[in-house]
Residue, then its C-alpha position, 0 to 999 in steps of 0.5 A: m193465398e198461402r196458407r200460414q201453418e200453425p206451430r206445432r205444440p211439443f208434446r208433454p210426456w206428463a200429459l199423456a201420462f196424465l191423459v192414461l191415470l183419468l182414463l184408468l181410474g175410472g170411466g168418465a172424465f168426472g169421476a175420472w177427475e175425482a178418483f185423482q182428487a182422492r189419490l191427492s187428498p188427507v192419508d188421515a184428514e184428523s192425525p195429529s202426529q208430525v212427522v218428519v221428514q229429510i230432502p237431500e239436496g237434488a231429490s228428483t221429484q219422483a225420490i221426493a214421492q217415493l219418500l213421502y211415500e214411504k213415510g206415511i205422508i201421501r196416497d199416490p207417488l204417482a198422482f203426487r208426480l203429476y199434480v207437481r208436473f201440471k202445478g208447472e213446479d218441477g224442479q222447484l221443491q226445496a231441501g231441506w229438514y219438513g215436519f208433515s202431517p198425515s192430515q195435508d194434502v197434497a197442496s199444502i204439501v207442494a207449497m211447503l217445499r216450493r216456499g221452503e218452510v223447513l223445521e227451525f231449532s231454537f236455542t237461548v244463550p244466557e248472560g255470563k255463560t262460559v264456552e263449556e256451558i254453552r257446549e252442554i246448552l249446544l249438546g243438549l240440543g241433541f244434534w251433534s256429537a260432542d266431537e263436532v261441537d268440541r272441533a267447532l269451539r275450538d275453531t279460530r277462522w270465525l276471530e278477528e286475531l288470533p287470541p293472546p297467548g295463556v287463553k284458556e278457550p279461544l272463543e270465551g266471550y265472544l259466542f253471543p249471549e242470545t237466542y238463536r233460531f236456525p234450520y234443521g241439519t245446520p252443522v255447529a260450526e255455522v251456529v257457532g261461527k253465527m254466535v262468533e259473528e253476532t259479538y263482531r257485529r255489536f262491536t259498531p264503527e261507533r263503539r270501536e271508535r270509543a274502544k281506541e279513545l279508551g287504549m282498548s281492544v276489541h279482545e281487551v273490552l270483551t275481556l273486561a266486559s265479562i267480569i263485569e257481566k260474572e260481578a254486576r247482580f244487577p244492570e244498573d251495576q255495570p257501569k259503576i263496577s265498569a268504573v272500578f275496575h277502570n279507575r284500578l287499571k289506570l292507577k296499576m292496580k290489581l283488579q281481585a275480581d273473584p270470577t277470573v279466579a273462579y274460571a281459572l279454577g274451575k270453581p264457584g266463585d262462592q267456594l274460592t278459599k284464601r289459599d286459591l286467591q294466591a294460585e299462580v295461573s294466569y288469570n288470577t288478578y289477586v296476583y297478575e295486574g291489568l287485565p287477565p288473559g282473555p274474556i271468563a264468559s260472554p258478555g251481553e250488551g249492557a256489559i259491553e257498553a258499561a266496560l266502554h261507557p264507564a259511570e263517571v266516580d272515583y271509587l276504587y272498591f267494592v262489596s256485594a251483598p248476598d242479596g245482590t246489593t252492592y256497597y261501594a267505597r272510595d278508600y280501603g277503611t270505607h270498604l272495610r265497613n261495608v265489607q263488615k256489613v255485608r258479613q253481618e247482613s250474611r248472619r241474618 
């Protein structure tokens, strides 16, 4: 009977290298294995430090090993490479920015690289911030140059429609106020795109349908919501302030919203003069009827909801006291009395 030959196992160079290393490390397999394990142990088990390392796209295991060795993260590049081969993870290590410590052993480092446990950064955009203020937040992170940030904040490709003429900043109102997390190395254009995407995500089909019922575009809703955001000191006032503006728009009354003038002139709202309120600028709702050309800040969820669902009241006026208390009126005479009340409270 003819004997069947067993298939020959493929030659694995790494296995030979591993065997040679064991022989070189000491006399006897047990001692050699212990010596190899020592080369996989932490460089400094007591180290509290973290070293930020960027693993480039397409880097080979050899290149990664050398980089980690030069950064003082591993003891032996060859031992690292052999461990990766032995675990069958060659080509599985992911690029990105990592935070490694000399107190880690090779096994934990390789596990992080395999899972892609890259470093992340986070930042928060508070409600009511302008593009200029968000620019400072992004620059403060220290990852991008001013030119990179400025280009990203002027990029209109993220918008569903180009902004109308006269808009001061194309992305004003579209950078949703939220806390964001991104991997280290994320381009600022991607960050800004995500912020715009988040704004559109908040405009659910139901909200878009509601905007149509009101005869408003997404841009107009954001514009009104941004004014509500800047005017309301407390969330419970947003629907009522929204009602005042909706009622005025229906009656073709000027909105007369101080924050629109402050935005146009780049001045704090409490420093506006009578002359400022007469300035011939497109955002001045004391001079021009209707909504300004675009948003004046980034409105939050509450302000957007208020713009779409104003309170069912017939107020046409409001004035806010220094403590945030807002007084509403249906007629101008009552409004003047409210203004006088606020002035008296301010003097106390």
